[in-house]
PyMOL Python script that loads the backbone (N, CA, C, O; Angstrom):
from pymol import cmd

cmd.read_pdbstr("""\
ATOM      1  N   MET A   1       0.841  -1.169   0.000  1.00  0.00           N
ATOM      2  CA  MET A   1       0.000   0.000   0.000  1.00  0.00           C
ATOM      3  C   MET A   1       0.891   1.240   0.000  1.00  0.00           C
ATOM      4  O   MET A   1       1.836   1.348   0.782  1.00  0.00           O
ATOM      5  N   LYS A   2       0.570   2.163  -0.889  1.00  0.00           N
ATOM      6  CA  LYS A   2       1.328   3.406  -0.974  1.00  0.00           C
ATOM      7  C   LYS A   2       0.807   4.401   0.053  1.00  0.00           C
ATOM      8  O   LYS A   2      -0.388   4.451   0.345  1.00  0.00           O
ATOM      9  N   LYS A   3       1.728   5.190   0.594  1.00  0.00           N
ATOM     10  CA  LYS A   3       1.354   6.286   1.475  1.00  0.00           C
ATOM     11  C   LYS A   3       1.500   7.570   0.679  1.00  0.00           C
ATOM     12  O   LYS A   3       2.589   7.908   0.215  1.00  0.00           O
ATOM     13  N   ILE A   4       0.399   8.276   0.526  1.00  0.00           N
ATOM     14  CA  ILE A   4       0.385   9.509  -0.259  1.00  0.00           C
ATOM     15  C   ILE A   4      -0.013  10.650   0.661  1.00  0.00           C
ATOM     16  O   ILE A   4      -1.024  10.580   1.358  1.00  0.00           O
ATOM     17  N   GLU A   5       0.797  11.703   0.653  1.00  0.00           N
ATOM     18  CA  GLU A   5       0.495  12.875   1.466  1.00  0.00           C
ATOM     19  C   GLU A   5       0.307  14.078   0.548  1.00  0.00           C
ATOM     20  O   GLU A   5       1.202  14.448  -0.210  1.00  0.00           O
ATOM     21  N   VAL A   6      -0.869  14.673   0.634  1.00  0.00           N
ATOM     22  CA  VAL A   6      -1.162  15.904  -0.083  1.00  0.00           C
ATOM     23  C   VAL A   6      -0.891  17.023   0.912  1.00  0.00           C
ATOM     24  O   VAL A   6      -1.517  17.090   1.970  1.00  0.00           O
ATOM     25  N   LEU A   7       0.031  17.888   0.571  1.00  0.00           N
ATOM     26  CA  LEU A   7       0.482  18.931   1.480  1.00  0.00           C
ATOM     27  C   LEU A   7      -0.091  20.259   1.038  1.00  0.00           C
ATOM     28  O   LEU A   7       0.238  20.763  -0.036  1.00  0.00           O
ATOM     29  N   GLY A   8      -0.950  20.826   1.871  1.00  0.00           N
ATOM     30  CA  GLY A   8      -1.584  22.077   1.495  1.00  0.00           C
ATOM     31  C   GLY A   8      -2.312  22.717   2.653  1.00  0.00           C
ATOM     32  O   GLY A   8      -2.461  22.130   3.725  1.00  0.00           O
ATOM     33  N   ASP A   9      -2.762  23.933   2.414  1.00  0.00           N
ATOM     34  CA  ASP A   9      -3.412  24.701   3.470  1.00  0.00           C
ATOM     35  C   ASP A   9      -4.909  24.892   3.241  1.00  0.00           C
ATOM     36  O   ASP A   9      -5.544  25.690   3.931  1.00  0.00           O
ATOM     37  N   GLY A  10      -5.474  24.170   2.283  1.00  0.00           N
ATOM     38  CA  GLY A  10      -6.905  24.259   2.022  1.00  0.00           C
ATOM     39  C   GLY A  10      -7.298  25.279   0.972  1.00  0.00           C
ATOM     40  O   GLY A  10      -8.487  25.512   0.754  1.00  0.00           O
ATOM     41  N   CYS A  11      -6.321  25.893   0.315  1.00  0.00           N
ATOM     42  CA  CYS A  11      -6.618  26.867  -0.740  1.00  0.00           C
ATOM     43  C   CYS A  11      -7.257  26.150  -1.940  1.00  0.00           C
ATOM     44  O   CYS A  11      -7.298  24.920  -1.988  1.00  0.00           O
ATOM     45  N   ALA A  12      -7.743  26.917  -2.886  1.00  0.00           N
ATOM     46  CA  ALA A  12      -8.413  26.340  -4.058  1.00  0.00           C
ATOM     47  C   ALA A  12      -7.489  25.394  -4.820  1.00  0.00           C
ATOM     48  O   ALA A  12      -7.919  24.316  -5.230  1.00  0.00           O
ATOM     49  N   ASN A  13      -6.233  25.777  -5.015  1.00  0.00           N
ATOM     50  CA  ASN A  13      -5.287  24.900  -5.719  1.00  0.00           C
ATOM     51  C   ASN A  13      -5.031  23.618  -4.938  1.00  0.00           C
ATOM     52  O   ASN A  13      -4.907  22.543  -5.525  1.00  0.00           O
ATOM     53  N   CYS A  14      -4.953  23.729  -3.615  1.00  0.00           N
ATOM     54  CA  CYS A  14      -4.729  22.547  -2.788  1.00  0.00           C
ATOM     55  C   CYS A  14      -5.907  21.584  -2.877  1.00  0.00           C
ATOM     56  O   CYS A  14      -5.714  20.370  -2.938  1.00  0.00           O
ATOM     57  N   ARG A  15      -7.118  22.119  -2.884  1.00  0.00           N
ATOM     58  CA  ARG A  15      -8.314  21.271  -3.004  1.00  0.00           C
ATOM     59  C   ARG A  15      -8.370  20.600  -4.374  1.00  0.00           C
ATOM     60  O   ARG A  15      -8.744  19.432  -4.478  1.00  0.00           O
ATOM     61  N   LYS A  16      -8.000  21.333  -5.427  1.00  0.00           N
ATOM     62  CA  LYS A  16      -7.971  20.743  -6.770  1.00  0.00           C
ATOM     63  C   LYS A  16      -6.916  19.642  -6.838  1.00  0.00           C
ATOM     64  O   LYS A  16      -7.147  18.584  -7.423  1.00  0.00           O
ATOM     65  N   PHE A  17      -5.764  19.900  -6.237  1.00  0.00           N
ATOM     66  CA  PHE A  17      -4.681  18.916  -6.191  1.00  0.00           C
ATOM     67  C   PHE A  17      -5.172  17.648  -5.491  1.00  0.00           C
ATOM     68  O   PHE A  17      -4.956  16.540  -5.983  1.00  0.00           O
ATOM     69  N   GLU A  18      -5.830  17.812  -4.349  1.00  0.00           N
ATOM     70  CA  GLU A  18      -6.355  16.665  -3.602  1.00  0.00           C
ATOM     71  C   GLU A  18      -7.328  15.867  -4.461  1.00  0.00           C
ATOM     72  O   GLU A  18      -7.267  14.638  -4.492  1.00  0.00           O
ATOM     73  N   LYS A  19      -8.218  16.556  -5.151  1.00  0.00           N
ATOM     74  CA  LYS A  19      -9.184  15.885  -6.029  1.00  0.00           C
ATOM     75  C   LYS A  19      -8.465  15.094  -7.119  1.00  0.00           C
ATOM     76  O   LYS A  19      -8.846  13.962  -7.419  1.00  0.00           O
ATOM     77  N   ASN A  20      -7.423  15.686  -7.716  1.00  0.00           N
ATOM     78  CA  ASN A  20      -6.653  14.998  -8.757  1.00  0.00           C
ATOM     79  C   ASN A  20      -5.955  13.759  -8.216  1.00  0.00           C
ATOM     80  O   ASN A  20      -5.865  12.745  -8.909  1.00  0.00           O
ATOM     81  N   VAL A  21      -5.461  13.833  -6.985  1.00  0.00           N
ATOM     82  CA  VAL A  21      -4.795  12.674  -6.377  1.00  0.00           C
ATOM     83  C   VAL A  21      -5.798  11.540  -6.190  1.00  0.00           C
ATOM     84  O   VAL A  21      -5.513  10.397  -6.548  1.00  0.00           O
ATOM     85  N   TYR A  22      -6.972  11.845  -5.630  1.00  0.00           N
ATOM     86  CA  TYR A  22      -7.988  10.803  -5.439  1.00  0.00           C
ATOM     87  C   TYR A  22      -8.408  10.192  -6.776  1.00  0.00           C
ATOM     88  O   TYR A  22      -8.606   8.980  -6.869  1.00  0.00           O
ATOM     89  N   GLN A  23      -8.546  11.023  -7.809  1.00  0.00           N
ATOM     90  CA  GLN A  23      -8.929  10.511  -9.123  1.00  0.00           C
ATOM     91  C   GLN A  23      -7.835   9.613  -9.689  1.00  0.00           C
ATOM     92  O   GLN A  23      -8.131   8.553 -10.240  1.00  0.00           O
ATOM     93  N   ALA A  24      -6.578  10.023  -9.562  1.00  0.00           N
ATOM     94  CA  ALA A  24      -5.461   9.221 -10.085  1.00  0.00           C
ATOM     95  C   ALA A  24      -5.396   7.868  -9.392  1.00  0.00           C
ATOM     96  O   ALA A  24      -5.214   6.843 -10.047  1.00  0.00           O
ATOM     97  N   VAL A  25      -5.543   7.859  -8.079  1.00  0.00           N
ATOM     98  CA  VAL A  25      -5.502   6.600  -7.327  1.00  0.00           C
ATOM     99  C   VAL A  25      -6.644   5.689  -7.762  1.00  0.00           C
ATOM    100  O   VAL A  25      -6.446   4.484  -7.920  1.00  0.00           O
ATOM    101  N   ALA A  26      -7.827   6.245  -7.957  1.00  0.00           N
ATOM    102  CA  ALA A  26      -8.975   5.445  -8.396  1.00  0.00           C
ATOM    103  C   ALA A  26      -8.741   4.875  -9.795  1.00  0.00           C
ATOM    104  O   ALA A  26      -9.053   3.712 -10.052  1.00  0.00           O
ATOM    105  N   GLU A  27      -8.199   5.681 -10.688  1.00  0.00           N
ATOM    106  CA  GLU A  27      -7.965   5.219 -12.061  1.00  0.00           C
ATOM    107  C   GLU A  27      -6.878   4.166 -12.128  1.00  0.00           C
ATOM    108  O   GLU A  27      -6.962   3.235 -12.929  1.00  0.00           O
ATOM    109  N   VAL A  28      -5.855   4.303 -11.293  1.00  0.00           N
ATOM    110  CA  VAL A  28      -4.766   3.326 -11.282  1.00  0.00           C
ATOM    111  C   VAL A  28      -5.225   2.043 -10.594  1.00  0.00           C
ATOM    112  O   VAL A  28      -4.773   0.951 -10.938  1.00  0.00           O
ATOM    113  N   GLY A  29      -6.124   2.181  -9.624  1.00  0.00           N
ATOM    114  CA  GLY A  29      -6.663   1.009  -8.943  1.00  0.00           C
ATOM    115  C   GLY A  29      -5.739   0.418  -7.898  1.00  0.00           C
ATOM    116  O   GLY A  29      -5.736  -0.794  -7.681  1.00  0.00           O
ATOM    117  N   ILE A  30      -4.948   1.270  -7.245  1.00  0.00           N
ATOM    118  CA  ILE A  30      -4.047   0.778  -6.205  1.00  0.00           C
ATOM    119  C   ILE A  30      -4.641   1.074  -4.834  1.00  0.00           C
ATOM    120  O   ILE A  30      -5.529   1.914  -4.683  1.00  0.00           O
ATOM    121  N   GLU A  31      -4.124   0.360  -3.842  1.00  0.00           N
ATOM    122  CA  GLU A  31      -4.475   0.671  -2.463  1.00  0.00           C
ATOM    123  C   GLU A  31      -3.535   1.762  -2.004  1.00  0.00           C
ATOM    124  O   GLU A  31      -2.320   1.660  -2.170  1.00  0.00           O
ATOM    125  N   ALA A  32      -4.105   2.815  -1.424  1.00  0.00           N
ATOM    126  CA  ALA A  32      -3.288   3.918  -0.959  1.00  0.00           C
ATOM    127  C   ALA A  32      -3.878   4.517   0.294  1.00  0.00           C
ATOM    128  O   ALA A  32      -5.094   4.643   0.435  1.00  0.00           O
ATOM    129  N   ASP A  33      -3.001   4.880   1.194  1.00  0.00           N
ATOM    130  CA  ASP A  33      -3.378   5.628   2.385  1.00  0.00           C
ATOM    131  C   ASP A  33      -3.113   7.096   2.040  1.00  0.00           C
ATOM    132  O   ASP A  33      -1.961   7.519   1.949  1.00  0.00           O
ATOM    133  N   ILE A  34      -4.181   7.865   1.849  1.00  0.00           N
ATOM    134  CA  ILE A  34      -4.050   9.268   1.440  1.00  0.00           C
ATOM    135  C   ILE A  34      -4.310  10.152   2.645  1.00  0.00           C
ATOM    136  O   ILE A  34      -5.351  10.063   3.294  1.00  0.00           O
ATOM    137  N   GLU A  35      -3.344  11.003   2.925  1.00  0.00           N
ATOM    138  CA  GLU A  35      -3.455  11.927   4.046  1.00  0.00           C
ATOM    139  C   GLU A  35      -3.300  13.349   3.516  1.00  0.00           C
ATOM    140  O   GLU A  35      -2.424  13.623   2.695  1.00  0.00           O
ATOM    141  N   VAL A  36      -4.145  14.238   3.984  1.00  0.00           N
ATOM    142  CA  VAL A  36      -4.066  15.650   3.609  1.00  0.00           C
ATOM    143  C   VAL A  36      -3.641  16.420   4.846  1.00  0.00           C
ATOM    144  O   VAL A  36      -4.281  16.325   5.893  1.00  0.00           O
ATOM    145  N   THR A  37      -2.560  17.184   4.727  1.00  0.00           N
ATOM    146  CA  THR A  37      -2.067  17.910   5.890  1.00  0.00           C
ATOM    147  C   THR A  37      -1.466  19.251   5.507  1.00  0.00           C
ATOM    148  O   THR A  37      -0.895  19.415   4.429  1.00  0.00           O
ATOM    149  N   GLY A  38      -1.607  20.175   6.389  1.00  0.00           N
ATOM    150  CA  GLY A  38      -0.968  21.481   6.248  1.00  0.00           C
ATOM    151  C   GLY A  38      -0.079  21.750   7.438  1.00  0.00           C
ATOM    152  O   GLY A  38       0.342  22.885   7.665  1.00  0.00           O
ATOM    153  N   ASP A  39       0.211  20.700   8.205  1.00  0.00           N
ATOM    154  CA  ASP A  39       1.027  20.816   9.412  1.00  0.00           C
ATOM    155  C   ASP A  39       2.402  21.390   9.065  1.00  0.00           C
ATOM    156  O   ASP A  39       3.133  20.807   8.264  1.00  0.00           O
ATOM    157  N   PRO A  40       2.757  22.532   9.665  1.00  0.00           N
ATOM    158  CA  PRO A  40       4.057  23.153   9.358  1.00  0.00           C
ATOM    159  C   PRO A  40       5.253  22.248   9.621  1.00  0.00           C
ATOM    160  O   PRO A  40       6.265  22.341   8.927  1.00  0.00           O
ATOM    161  N   GLU A  41       5.145  21.368  10.623  1.00  0.00           N
ATOM    162  CA  GLU A  41       6.252  20.449  10.903  1.00  0.00           C
ATOM    163  C   GLU A  41       6.443  19.450   9.767  1.00  0.00           C
ATOM    164  O   GLU A  41       7.571  19.134   9.390  1.00  0.00           O
ATOM    165  N   VAL A  42       5.337  18.959   9.229  1.00  0.00           N
ATOM    166  CA  VAL A  42       5.412  18.011   8.109  1.00  0.00           C
ATOM    167  C   VAL A  42       6.001  18.714   6.884  1.00  0.00           C
ATOM    168  O   VAL A  42       6.872  18.168   6.206  1.00  0.00           O
ATOM    169  N   LEU A  43       5.520  19.925   6.606  1.00  0.00           N
ATOM    170  CA  LEU A  43       6.044  20.683   5.470  1.00  0.00           C
ATOM    171  C   LEU A  43       7.538  20.917   5.632  1.00  0.00           C
ATOM    172  O   LEU A  43       8.294  20.795   4.668  1.00  0.00           O
ATOM    173  N   ALA A  44       7.966  21.249   6.833  1.00  0.00           N
ATOM    174  CA  ALA A  44       9.397  21.476   7.086  1.00  0.00           C
ATOM    175  C   ALA A  44      10.197  20.191   6.906  1.00  0.00           C
ATOM    176  O   ALA A  44      11.292  20.213   6.345  1.00  0.00           O
ATOM    177  N   ASP A  45       9.648  19.065   7.383  1.00  0.00           N
ATOM    178  CA  ASP A  45      10.341  17.778   7.229  1.00  0.00           C
ATOM    179  C   ASP A  45      10.589  17.455   5.759  1.00  0.00           C
ATOM    180  O   ASP A  45      11.643  16.927   5.405  1.00  0.00           O
ATOM    181  N   TYR A  46       9.617  17.772   4.907  1.00  0.00           N
ATOM    182  CA  TYR A  46       9.745  17.501   3.478  1.00  0.00           C
ATOM    183  C   TYR A  46      10.416  18.649   2.723  1.00  0.00           C
ATOM    184  O   TYR A  46      10.635  18.549   1.516  1.00  0.00           O
ATOM    185  N   GLN A  47      10.737  19.721   3.412  1.00  0.00           N
ATOM    186  CA  GLN A  47      11.337  20.910   2.811  1.00  0.00           C
ATOM    187  C   GLN A  47      10.458  21.471   1.692  1.00  0.00           C
ATOM    188  O   GLN A  47      10.950  21.891   0.645  1.00  0.00           O
ATOM    189  N   ILE A  48       9.151  21.467   1.941  1.00  0.00           N
ATOM    190  CA  ILE A  48       8.191  22.028   0.997  1.00  0.00           C
ATOM    191  C   ILE A  48       8.082  23.522   1.271  1.00  0.00           C
ATOM    192  O   ILE A  48       7.660  23.927   2.354  1.00  0.00           O
ATOM    193  N   LEU A  49       8.453  24.329   0.313  1.00  0.00           N
ATOM    194  CA  LEU A  49       8.439  25.778   0.482  1.00  0.00           C
ATOM    195  C   LEU A  49       7.258  26.430  -0.221  1.00  0.00           C
ATOM    196  O   LEU A  49       6.856  27.540   0.126  1.00  0.00           O
ATOM    197  N   ARG A  50       6.699  25.731  -1.218  1.00  0.00           N
ATOM    198  CA  ARG A  50       5.552  26.260  -1.967  1.00  0.00           C
ATOM    199  C   ARG A  50       4.461  25.207  -1.995  1.00  0.00           C
ATOM    200  O   ARG A  50       4.713  24.023  -2.217  1.00  0.00           O
ATOM    201  N   LEU A  51       3.242  25.671  -1.765  1.00  0.00           N
ATOM    202  CA  LEU A  51       2.092  24.764  -1.762  1.00  0.00           C
ATOM    203  C   LEU A  51       1.346  24.864  -3.077  1.00  0.00           C
ATOM    204  O   LEU A  51       1.408  25.899  -3.741  1.00  0.00           O
ATOM    205  N   PRO A  52       0.654  23.832  -3.461  1.00  0.00           N
ATOM    206  CA  PRO A  52       0.529  22.543  -2.800  1.00  0.00           C
ATOM    207  C   PRO A  52       1.746  21.661  -3.059  1.00  0.00           C
ATOM    208  O   PRO A  52       2.591  21.955  -3.905  1.00  0.00           O
ATOM    209  N   GLY A  53       1.803  20.578  -2.304  1.00  0.00           N
ATOM    210  CA  GLY A  53       2.899  19.637  -2.464  1.00  0.00           C
ATOM    211  C   GLY A  53       2.385  18.209  -2.397  1.00  0.00           C
ATOM    212  O   GLY A  53       1.244  17.955  -2.010  1.00  0.00           O
ATOM    213  N   LEU A  54       3.259  17.282  -2.784  1.00  0.00           N
ATOM    214  CA  LEU A  54       2.892  15.864  -2.791  1.00  0.00           C
ATOM    215  C   LEU A  54       4.092  15.043  -2.358  1.00  0.00           C
ATOM    216  O   LEU A  54       5.206  15.243  -2.843  1.00  0.00           O
ATOM    217  N   ALA A  55       3.852  14.114  -1.436  1.00  0.00           N
ATOM    218  CA  ALA A  55       4.877  13.152  -1.041  1.00  0.00           C
ATOM    219  C   ALA A  55       4.299  11.757  -1.234  1.00  0.00           C
ATOM    220  O   ALA A  55       3.150  11.485  -0.885  1.00  0.00           O
ATOM    221  N   ILE A  56       5.120  10.883  -1.797  1.00  0.00           N
ATOM    222  CA  ILE A  56       4.709   9.492  -2.008  1.00  0.00           C
ATOM    223  C   ILE A  56       5.713   8.603  -1.303  1.00  0.00           C
ATOM    224  O   ILE A  56       6.913   8.669  -1.566  1.00  0.00           O
ATOM    225  N   ASP A  57       5.209   7.767  -0.403  1.00  0.00           N
ATOM    226  CA  ASP A  57       6.045   6.866   0.384  1.00  0.00           C
ATOM    227  C   ASP A  57       7.208   7.604   1.045  1.00  0.00           C
ATOM    228  O   ASP A  57       8.340   7.120   1.050  1.00  0.00           O
ATOM    229  N   GLY A  58       6.916   8.782   1.601  1.00  0.00           N
ATOM    230  CA  GLY A  58       7.905   9.542   2.354  1.00  0.00           C
ATOM    231  C   GLY A  58       8.872  10.363   1.531  1.00  0.00           C
ATOM    232  O   GLY A  58       9.798  10.963   2.076  1.00  0.00           O
ATOM    233  N   GLU A  59       8.667  10.399   0.220  1.00  0.00           N
ATOM    234  CA  GLU A  59       9.560  11.149  -0.665  1.00  0.00           C
ATOM    235  C   GLU A  59       8.801  12.312  -1.309  1.00  0.00           C
ATOM    236  O   GLU A  59       7.804  12.092  -1.996  1.00  0.00           O
ATOM    237  N   PRO A  60       9.266  13.551  -1.093  1.00  0.00           N
ATOM    238  CA  PRO A  60       8.592  14.681  -1.744  1.00  0.00           C
ATOM    239  C   PRO A  60       8.759  14.596  -3.254  1.00  0.00           C
ATOM    240  O   PRO A  60       9.859  14.357  -3.753  1.00  0.00           O
ATOM    241  N   ARG A  61       7.653  14.794  -3.982  1.00  0.00           N
ATOM    242  CA  ARG A  61       7.698  14.636  -5.432  1.00  0.00           C
ATOM    243  C   ARG A  61       7.314  15.900  -6.186  1.00  0.00           C
ATOM    244  O   ARG A  61       7.862  16.167  -7.255  1.00  0.00           O
ATOM    245  N   ILE A  62       6.378  16.687  -5.647  1.00  0.00           N
ATOM    246  CA  ILE A  62       5.889  17.881  -6.344  1.00  0.00           C
ATOM    247  C   ILE A  62       5.686  18.974  -5.315  1.00  0.00           C
ATOM    248  O   ILE A  62       5.289  18.713  -4.179  1.00  0.00           O
ATOM    249  N   GLN A  63       5.967  20.219  -5.732  1.00  0.00           N
ATOM    250  CA  GLN A  63       5.612  21.357  -4.897  1.00  0.00           C
ATOM    251  C   GLN A  63       5.351  22.575  -5.764  1.00  0.00           C
ATOM    252  O   GLN A  63       5.966  22.764  -6.814  1.00  0.00           O
ATOM    253  N   GLY A  64       4.422  23.396  -5.295  1.00  0.00           N
ATOM    254  CA  GLY A  64       4.176  24.684  -5.919  1.00  0.00           C
ATOM    255  C   GLY A  64       3.360  24.693  -7.196  1.00  0.00           C
ATOM    256  O   GLY A  64       3.324  25.705  -7.896  1.00  0.00           O
ATOM    257  N   ARG A  65       2.697  23.576  -7.518  1.00  0.00           N
ATOM    258  CA  ARG A  65       1.866  23.540  -8.728  1.00  0.00           C
ATOM    259  C   ARG A  65       0.849  22.407  -8.612  1.00  0.00           C
ATOM    260  O   ARG A  65       0.969  21.519  -7.768  1.00  0.00           O
ATOM    261  N   VAL A  66      -0.149  22.463  -9.481  1.00  0.00           N
ATOM    262  CA  VAL A  66      -1.197  21.438  -9.492  1.00  0.00           C
ATOM    263  C   VAL A  66      -1.006  20.583 -10.743  1.00  0.00           C
ATOM    264  O   VAL A  66      -1.312  21.032 -11.848  1.00  0.00           O
ATOM    265  N   PRO A  67      -0.508  19.364 -10.585  1.00  0.00           N
ATOM    266  CA  PRO A  67      -0.302  18.503 -11.741  1.00  0.00           C
ATOM    267  C   PRO A  67      -1.613  17.900 -12.233  1.00  0.00           C
ATOM    268  O   PRO A  67      -2.584  17.788 -11.485  1.00  0.00           O
ATOM    269  N   GLU A  68      -1.619  17.523 -13.478  1.00  0.00           N
ATOM    270  CA  GLU A  68      -2.764  16.831 -14.058  1.00  0.00           C
ATOM    271  C   GLU A  68      -2.813  15.399 -13.518  1.00  0.00           C
ATOM    272  O   GLU A  68      -1.818  14.882 -13.010  1.00  0.00           O
ATOM    273  N   VAL A  69      -3.957  14.783 -13.633  1.00  0.00           N
ATOM    274  CA  VAL A  69      -4.156  13.412 -13.161  1.00  0.00           C
ATOM    275  C   VAL A  69      -3.151  12.461 -13.816  1.00  0.00           C
ATOM    276  O   VAL A  69      -2.615  11.575 -13.151  1.00  0.00           O
ATOM    277  N   ALA A  70      -2.896  12.638 -15.099  1.00  0.00           N
ATOM    278  CA  ALA A  70      -1.966  11.752 -15.823  1.00  0.00           C
ATOM    279  C   ALA A  70      -0.562  11.793 -15.213  1.00  0.00           C
ATOM    280  O   ALA A  70       0.099  10.759 -15.118  1.00  0.00           O
ATOM    281  N   GLU A  71      -0.107  12.969 -14.802  1.00  0.00           N
ATOM    282  CA  GLU A  71       1.220  13.075 -14.201  1.00  0.00           C
ATOM    283  C   GLU A  71       1.260  12.364 -12.846  1.00  0.00           C
ATOM    284  O   GLU A  71       2.244  11.701 -12.517  1.00  0.00           O
ATOM    285  N   ILE A  72       0.206  12.503 -12.077  1.00  0.00           N
ATOM    286  CA  ILE A  72       0.153  11.832 -10.779  1.00  0.00           C
ATOM    287  C   ILE A  72       0.151  10.316 -10.978  1.00  0.00           C
ATOM    288  O   ILE A  72       0.804   9.592 -10.226  1.00  0.00           O
ATOM    289  N   LYS A  73      -0.577   9.834 -11.984  1.00  0.00           N
ATOM    290  CA  LYS A  73      -0.593   8.404 -12.283  1.00  0.00           C
ATOM    291  C   LYS A  73       0.809   7.903 -12.606  1.00  0.00           C
ATOM    292  O   LYS A  73       1.190   6.816 -12.171  1.00  0.00           O
ATOM    293  N   LYS A  74       1.578   8.674 -13.359  1.00  0.00           N
ATOM    294  CA  LYS A  74       2.963   8.287 -13.682  1.00  0.00           C
ATOM    295  C   LYS A  74       3.790   8.176 -12.406  1.00  0.00           C
ATOM    296  O   LYS A  74       4.579   7.243 -12.255  1.00  0.00           O
ATOM    297  N   LEU A  75       3.612   9.122 -11.490  1.00  0.00           N
ATOM    298  CA  LEU A  75       4.343   9.084 -10.234  1.00  0.00           C
ATOM    299  C   LEU A  75       3.964   7.865  -9.391  1.00  0.00           C
ATOM    300  O   LEU A  75       4.761   7.375  -8.591  1.00  0.00           O
ATOM    301  N   LEU A  76       2.746   7.391  -9.585  1.00  0.00           N
ATOM    302  CA  LEU A  76       2.287   6.204  -8.853  1.00  0.00           C
ATOM    303  C   LEU A  76       2.730   4.922  -9.536  1.00  0.00           C
ATOM    304  O   LEU A  76       2.434   3.831  -9.049  1.00  0.00           O
ATOM    305  N   GLY A  77       3.425   5.033 -10.641  1.00  0.00           N
ATOM    306  CA  GLY A  77       3.943   3.848 -11.314  1.00  0.00           C
ATOM    307  C   GLY A  77       3.066   3.318 -12.410  1.00  0.00           C
ATOM    308  O   GLY A  77       3.225   2.168 -12.818  1.00  0.00           O
ATOM    309  N   GLN A  78       2.129   4.126 -12.910  1.00  0.00           N
ATOM    310  CA  GLN A  78       1.223   3.659 -13.954  1.00  0.00           C
ATOM    311  C   GLN A  78       1.317   4.556 -15.166  1.00  0.00           C
ATOM    312  O   GLN A  78       0.626   4.327 -16.159  1.00  0.00           O
TER     313      GLN A  78
END
""", "prot")
cmd.dss("prot")
cmd.show_as("cartoon", "prot")
cmd.util.cbc("prot")
cmd.orient("prot")
């Protein structure tokens, strides 16, 4: 099971990013634990300076933009 963290503060872009992540996971058909957080400590741990951000299995992958569903699917290995 993949651990996916959507890092954001609830802004419109962060909500769109979250929606894209859920859609990508559904389309890929994998089991994933998806967590949405804006905790400053978590952001600092991942060195995320611009929101929204994405971490997969503890590795920061995206920050400061909203990727399309297809890009997120590629990051998930599909």
